[in-house]
MIBAVO-9724 format. One line per field, with one value per residue (C-alpha): residue number from 0; residue in one letter; z, y, x. Coordinates in steps of 0.1 Angstrom, whole numbers, plus 2048, in hexadecimal, padded with zeros to 3 digits. Each point is the difference from the previous one (the first is absolute). Example, Ala and Ser with C-alpha at 12.3 -4.5 7.8 and 13.67 -1.06 7.14 Angstrom:
<nodes>
pagu <- c(0, 1)
vexmar <- c(A, S)
pz <- c(84E, 7F9)
py <- c(7D3, 822)
px <- c(87B, 80E)
</nodes>
This chain:
<nodes>
pagu <- c(0, 1, 2, 3, 4, 5, 6, 7, 8, 9, 10, 11, 12, 13, 14, 15, 16, 17, 18, 19, 20, 21, 22, 23, 24, 25, 26, 27, 28, 29, 30, 31, 32, 33, 34, 35, 36, 37, 38, 39, 40, 41, 42, 43, 44, 45, 46, 47, 48, 49, 50, 51, 52, 53, 54, 55, 56, 57, 58, 59, 60, 61, 62, 63, 64, 65, 66, 67, 68, 69, 70, 71, 72, 73, 74, 75, 76, 77, 78, 79, 80, 81, 82, 83, 84, 85, 86, 87, 88, 89, 90, 91, 92, 93, 94, 95, 96, 97, 98, 99, 100, 101, 102, 103, 104, 105, 106, 107, 108, 109, 110, 111, 112, 113, 114, 115, 116, 117, 118, 119, 120, 121, 122, 123, 124, 125, 126, 127, 128, 129, 130, 131, 132, 133, 134, 135, 136, 137, 138, 139, 140, 141, 142, 143, 144, 145, 146, 147, 148, 149, 150, 151, 152, 153, 154, 155, 156, 157, 158, 159, 160, 161, 162, 163, 164, 165, 166, 167, 168, 169, 170, 171, 172, 173, 174, 175, 176, 177, 178, 179, 180, 181, 182, 183, 184, 185, 186, 187, 188, 189, 190, 191, 192, 193, 194, 195, 196, 197, 198, 199, 200, 201, 202, 203, 204, 205, 206, 207, 208, 209, 210, 211, 212, 213, 214, 215, 216, 217, 218, 219, 220, 221, 222, 223, 224, 225, 226, 227, 228, 229, 230, 231, 232, 233, 234, 235, 236, 237, 238, 239, 240, 241, 242, 243, 244, 245, 246, 247, 248, 249, 250, 251, 252, 253, 254, 255, 256, 257, 258, 259, 260, 261, 262, 263, 264, 265, 266, 267, 268, 269, 270, 271, 272, 273, 274, 275, 276, 277, 278, 279, 280, 281, 282, 283, 284, 285, 286, 287, 288, 289, 290, 291, 292, 293, 294, 295, 296, 297, 298, 299, 300, 301, 302, 303, 304, 305, 306, 307, 308, 309, 310, 311, 312, 313, 314, 315, 316, 317, 318, 319, 320, 321, 322, 323, 324, 325, 326, 327, 328, 329, 330, 331, 332, 333, 334, 335, 336, 337, 338, 339, 340, 341, 342, 343, 344, 345, 346, 347, 348, 349, 350, 351, 352, 353, 354, 355, 356, 357, 358, 359, 360, 361, 362, 363, 364, 365, 366, 367, 368, 369, 370, 371, 372, 373, 374, 375)
vexmar <- c(M, S, V, K, Y, M, V, T, S, G, F, L, G, A, G, K, T, T, A, M, I, A, F, S, R, E, I, N, R, R, C, S, E, R, A, A, I, L, A, N, D, L, G, A, G, N, V, V, D, A, E, F, C, A, A, A, G, V, M, T, L, P, I, S, G, G, C, I, C, Y, Q, H, D, N, L, V, S, R, L, R, Q, L, E, G, A, G, A, D, V, I, F, S, D, I, P, G, C, G, I, G, A, M, D, H, V, Y, M, E, L, D, E, K, E, K, G, E, F, E, L, L, P, F, T, C, I, V, D, P, E, R, L, R, M, I, M, P, E, E, A, D, I, N, L, P, E, E, M, R, F, L, L, D, A, Q, M, A, E, A, D, L, I, V, L, N, K, T, D, T, V, S, G, S, R, V, R, D, I, M, D, F, I, K, G, I, Y, P, K, T, P, V, M, A, M, S, A, M, K, G, D, G, V, G, E, V, V, D, Y, I, L, S, N, R, S, E, A, V, H, R, E, I, G, Y, G, S, E, A, F, I, A, A, E, N, K, M, S, W, F, N, T, R, V, Y, M, K, Q, R, E, D, K, N, L, D, F, N, Q, V, I, E, D, I, F, E, G, I, R, K, G, L, K, K, T, G, G, N, V, P, H, L, K, M, F, A, A, D, S, D, E, E, L, T, D, F, C, K, A, S, L, T, G, I, D, Y, P, V, E, F, S, S, K, F, K, R, K, Y, S, A, L, S, L, I, I, N, A, R, C, A, E, D, P, V, V, M, A, D, I, A, D, E, A, L, G, E, V, S, Q, K, Y, N, M, K, M, R, T, F, F, M, E, T, F, G, M, M, E, E, G, K, G, N, I, G, R, A, S, S, Y, D)
pz <- c(846, 803, 7EB, 810, 7FF, 80A, 802, 7F6, 80C, 7FE, 7F8, 7DD, 7EE, 819, 7E3, 807, 7E3, 7F9, 81E, 7F7, 7E0, 80D, 818, 7E9, 7E8, 81A, 80A, 7E0, 7F7, 81E, 7EB, 81D, 804, 7E8, 80A, 7F1, 809, 806, 7F5, 816, 7FC, 801, 7E3, 7E6, 7EB, 7EA, 819, 7FB, 815, 7F7, 7DB, 80D, 812, 7E5, 7E8, 81B, 7FB, 81F, 803, 807, 805, 808, 81C, 7FB, 807, 826, 81A, 806, 825, 7F4, 7E9, 812, 7E8, 7DF, 815, 809, 7DC, 7EF, 817, 7F8, 7DC, 804, 815, 7E0, 7E8, 813, 819, 823, 80B, 7F8, 80A, 800, 809, 80D, 7F3, 809, 81F, 809, 824, 814, 7E9, 820, 80B, 7E1, 7ED, 813, 81F, 7ED, 7EA, 81E, 80D, 7E4, 7E7, 81F, 7F5, 7DA, 7FF, 814, 808, 7FC, 812, 7F9, 7F0, 7FD, 7E6, 80A, 7EB, 80F, 7F0, 80E, 825, 800, 80A, 820, 807, 819, 7E3, 7F8, 7DB, 7EC, 7E0, 7F2, 810, 813, 825, 806, 7EA, 81C, 816, 7E2, 7FF, 825, 801, 7E2, 815, 81D, 7F1, 7F0, 811, 7E6, 7F6, 7E2, 7F4, 7DC, 7E4, 814, 7E4, 801, 821, 811, 815, 81E, 7F6, 7FF, 825, 80B, 7F4, 80B, 821, 802, 7F7, 819, 81B, 7F8, 7F7, 814, 800, 7D6, 7EF, 7E7, 7E0, 7E6, 7D8, 7DD, 7EB, 7E3, 803, 80F, 81E, 822, 7EF, 805, 825, 805, 7ED, 815, 81F, 7EE, 7F7, 822, 814, 807, 80B, 823, 7F0, 81E, 803, 804, 80B, 7E4, 804, 7E2, 7FB, 817, 7F7, 7F6, 7E9, 7F1, 7FF, 7E8, 7E9, 7FC, 7EE, 7E8, 7DC, 7E5, 7DE, 7E2, 7DC, 7E1, 7E1, 7DD, 7EB, 7DD, 7E9, 7E6, 7E4, 80A, 80B, 81B, 81E, 81E, 81A, 81F, 7F9, 7FA, 821, 80F, 7F6, 80D, 822, 7FF, 7F2, 81F, 81A, 7F2, 806, 822, 808, 7F4, 818, 81A, 7FF, 800, 7F5, 816, 7E5, 7DB, 7E8, 7DC, 7EC, 7DB, 7E9, 7E0, 805, 818, 7FD, 7FA, 813, 7EC, 802, 81B, 817, 824, 80F, 824, 80E, 828, 805, 7EB, 812, 7EE, 7E4, 7E9, 803, 7E4, 80C, 7D9, 7E3, 7DC, 7E9, 7E0, 7F2, 7F8, 7EF, 818, 825, 817, 825, 825, 816, 829, 817, 826, 804, 81E, 7EA, 7FB, 7E8, 7E8, 800, 7FA, 7E1, 7F1, 804, 7F2, 7E2, 7FB, 7FE, 7E9, 7E7, 800, 7FA, 7E3, 7F1, 803, 7EF, 7E5, 810, 803, 824, 808, 824, 806, 822, 821, 824, 81E, 822, 821, 819, 817, 7E3, 803, 7E3, 7F4, 7FE, 7F5, 7D9, 7EC, 819, 808, 825, 80A, 81D, 815)
py <- c(8B6, 7E0, 7F3, 800, 7DD, 7F3, 7DF, 7FD, 7E5, 7F6, 7E7, 7F2, 81A, 81A, 817, 801, 803, 81C, 813, 7FB, 80F, 81E, 806, 7FF, 819, 816, 801, 803, 81D, 811, 803, 801, 7D9, 7E3, 7E2, 7DB, 7E0, 7DD, 7E6, 7E0, 7E1, 7D9, 7EA, 804, 81F, 80A, 819, 818, 819, 808, 805, 814, 819, 804, 806, 81A, 813, 7FA, 7F4, 7DA, 7DF, 7E1, 7E6, 7DF, 7D8, 809, 817, 81D, 7F2, 7E6, 80F, 818, 801, 801, 81C, 817, 7FD, 809, 820, 80C, 7FC, 814, 81B, 7FE, 808, 820, 7F4, 814, 7EB, 7DD, 7EF, 7DB, 7E3, 7DE, 7E9, 806, 7E5, 804, 80D, 802, 81A, 816, 7E7, 7F3, 81C, 820, 7F2, 7F0, 81E, 813, 7E3, 7FA, 821, 818, 823, 7F8, 802, 815, 7EA, 818, 7F2, 7D6, 808, 7E7, 80A, 7F6, 7FF, 804, 7DD, 7EA, 811, 7F3, 7E0, 809, 81D, 7F8, 7F1, 7E7, 7FD, 7E6, 809, 7DC, 7FE, 7E7, 808, 7FA, 821, 819, 7F8, 80F, 81F, 807, 7F8, 817, 819, 7F9, 802, 821, 823, 810, 7F2, 811, 7F9, 7FD, 803, 81C, 80A, 7DA, 80B, 81B, 81C, 7F2, 7DA, 80D, 810, 7DF, 7EB, 819, 800, 7DA, 7FF, 819, 7ED, 7DF, 812, 821, 806, 7FD, 821, 7F8, 814, 7FD, 806, 7F4, 7F7, 7FC, 823, 813, 80D, 800, 7F6, 81C, 804, 7D9, 806, 820, 7E9, 7E6, 814, 817, 7DF, 7DF, 7DD, 7F6, 7DD, 7EE, 7DC, 800, 7DB, 7F8, 7DC, 7F9, 7DC, 7F6, 7E2, 820, 80B, 7DD, 7F8, 825, 7FA, 7DA, 80F, 816, 7F6, 813, 7FC, 814, 7FD, 812, 7F6, 80B, 805, 806, 804, 7E3, 817, 81E, 813, 81C, 7F8, 817, 7EF, 811, 7EB, 7E1, 806, 805, 7DD, 7EF, 80F, 7F6, 7DD, 7FC, 80C, 7E7, 7E2, 80E, 801, 7DB, 7F3, 819, 80F, 828, 817, 81F, 810, 7F6, 819, 802, 816, 805, 81F, 808, 801, 7F4, 821, 817, 7F7, 81A, 7ED, 7E5, 7EE, 7FA, 7ED, 7EC, 7EC, 800, 7E6, 7EA, 816, 823, 80F, 802, 820, 811, 816, 805, 7F6, 7FC, 81D, 7ED, 7DD, 7E6, 7DD, 7F4, 801, 7F6, 7FD, 7FD, 7EE, 802, 7EA, 803, 7E6, 7EF, 7DD, 7E3, 80E, 7E2, 805, 825, 7F9, 7EA, 81A, 81A, 7EB, 7F8, 828, 809, 7E0, 80B, 826, 7F0, 7F0, 81B, 81B, 7E6, 806, 7E5, 805, 7F6, 7FC, 812, 7FD, 7EF, 7F8, 7F6, 7F9, 7FF, 819, 7E5, 7E9, 7F1, 807, 81D, 815, 7E3, 80D, 7EE, 7EE, 7DD, 7ED, 7DF, 7EB, 7FB)
px <- c(8E0, 7EE, 7E4, 7E0, 7EE, 7DD, 7F4, 7D6, 7EC, 7E0, 7E4, 7FB, 7EB, 805, 810, 824, 80F, 7E4, 809, 82B, 7F8, 7ED, 818, 81F, 7EA, 7FC, 820, 811, 7E3, 812, 821, 817, 802, 7FC, 7EE, 802, 7ED, 814, 7E2, 7FE, 7F1, 804, 808, 81A, 7F4, 7E7, 7F1, 7E3, 807, 823, 7F4, 7E3, 815, 818, 7E1, 7F6, 822, 810, 824, 7FB, 815, 7EF, 80C, 7F1, 80A, 7F5, 7F4, 819, 803, 816, 816, 813, 820, 7EA, 7E6, 821, 80F, 7DE, 7FE, 823, 7FC, 7DD, 814, 81A, 7E6, 7F5, 7E6, 800, 7DF, 7F9, 7DF, 7FD, 7E5, 7FF, 7E7, 7DF, 7FD, 822, 80C, 81E, 815, 805, 817, 80D, 803, 801, 814, 81A, 806, 802, 81F, 80E, 801, 800, 7FA, 7FD, 7D9, 7E7, 7E6, 7DE, 7E1, 7F9, 7DB, 7E3, 7E4, 7DD, 7E2, 7DD, 7F2, 81F, 7F7, 7DE, 80E, 80E, 7E9, 7E6, 7E5, 81D, 7F4, 801, 80F, 808, 824, 80D, 7F9, 829, 809, 7EE, 822, 816, 7ED, 803, 824, 807, 7F2, 80F, 821, 7FC, 810, 7E4, 7DE, 7F1, 7DA, 7FE, 7E1, 7EE, 7F0, 7EC, 7F1, 7EB, 814, 7ED, 80D, 823, 7FB, 7F4, 81A, 81E, 7F0, 801, 823, 809, 7ED, 814, 821, 7FF, 825, 804, 7FA, 7E0, 7FA, 7EA, 804, 7F6, 81C, 7E8, 7F4, 81B, 7EC, 818, 81B, 816, 7F7, 80D, 81F, 808, 7FD, 818, 81B, 800, 7FF, 81A, 7F9, 810, 807, 7F5, 7F1, 7DC, 7EF, 7E6, 800, 819, 807, 7E4, 7E5, 7E8, 81C, 804, 7DB, 7FB, 81D, 7F5, 7E1, 812, 80E, 812, 7F9, 813, 7FF, 809, 7EC, 804, 7DD, 7FA, 7E1, 802, 7F2, 818, 7DF, 805, 7EE, 7F0, 819, 7F1, 7E3, 816, 80F, 7DF, 7F7, 819, 7FF, 7DD, 807, 817, 7E2, 7EA, 81B, 80A, 7D9, 7FB, 81F, 7F8, 81E, 809, 81B, 807, 813, 7FF, 814, 808, 817, 807, 80F, 805, 826, 81A, 813, 7E7, 7E1, 7E9, 7E4, 7F9, 7E5, 7FF, 7E5, 7FB, 7E2, 803, 7EA, 7E5, 7E3, 810, 800, 81D, 814, 815, 81B, 808, 7ED, 812, 7F6, 805, 7F7, 81A, 802, 81B, 807, 81A, 7EE, 80E, 7E6, 806, 7E9, 804, 7E7, 7EE, 7FF, 814, 81A, 7FE, 7DB, 805, 818, 7E4, 7E6, 816, 807, 7DB, 7F8, 81D, 7F7, 7DA, 808, 81A, 7E0, 7EB, 815, 80F, 825, 821, 80E, 820, 80D, 824, 800, 7EC, 806, 7EA, 807, 7F2, 811, 80A, 809, 823, 817, 7EC, 81F, 816, 802, 818, 811, 805, 807, 80C, 7FD, 821)
</nodes>
C-alpha cells in the first residue's frame, strides 16, 4: 500500500505548521493510520517548525537547505525514511513565499516514482488577515505590494484552499471570504477551519484522505517578472543563541522572549521593514520536550502570539529564532542583534551565538554553504 503524501502551501503566517499538526493529530486520534510531518525551510538548519512539530507529539523530520522543489532525491529519501518509521500519511510544507511545488514536487514524484506515493490534494492554507491584501478592500498591511502576487499564485496552484483562523473573525466574515475565494477560483474546493481550536479540522481531513491530486500543471506565473519582483523583497534570518543569567537566577523566559520580539518590532519600525513571520522556540530538553515555548509575530502591527508558554522558570536557555522578512538581510541581522543585546543587559545575561545565517531570497550563493568555486 502506497504512503499518502500531501504538500501544504500558504503565505507566511497563515498557520501551515499548526494546520499540519492539527491534521496529524486528527489522523493519529482515529488510530487507523499514523501521520508524520516533514518540516521544510530554507537555510542550513535550526528550524523552529521542526522543533515545534516534534514538541507537539507528531513524528517529524526536518528537511532544510532549500525548498523541497529543488531537492527531489533528498525529499524522496526523507519520505521513505518516515514511511520506514511507520508513517502512513506524510504532510510537508514549503516556505511561506513558495510557489511551484505542483510542478517540481507532485509532477516529478508522479513521473519519477510512479505509484510509490499517493498524492493527496495539494492544499493551500490562507488566513483572513493576509487575504485582505487581495480582496476588494486592498488593505495595506505594511507588506510590499509585490507580495500580493505570491498569495494569489499559491491559491491558483492548489487542489484545495482552506481558510484557517476562523476563530479570529465573525461567521459572516468567514462566509464573505469564502465567497470571494470561490468567485476567483470557482473550480477549486474551498473549506474553512480553525487549526488552533480544532473547528472544522475533521471535515478537512475527511476530504484530504478521500481525494487525490491530478498532479497537473497550472499556469501561475512561476518565474515571471512578478514572481522575481516578489521574491526580491524577501529575506531570511535564522539564529540560535544561548542565554544565561549571570547570577544563576531563574527568569521568566516567556517575558524575555516577548521582550526580544518587541525589540525587533521597534527596530523594524525605525527602518520601515516588516516580518511577515517571525518565530521563536525553546524547550527544557532536546529529548523530552516536556516544557517549551513557541511564539510568533506575523507583522509589526500585530500582537505576539504564544502557541505554548514555559510553565517553569529557568536560569539559561537556548533559543531558536527564524525571521522571514521584508527587509534587507544585513539590516535584519543588525536589528535582531541589537534587540538581543538590549535584553541581555536588561536581565543581566551573558549571550553566545552558536549559529546565524541571513540571506536574500534571490541572493547568489545562499545555498553554497562550505563550498568553494574557481574561475576557469
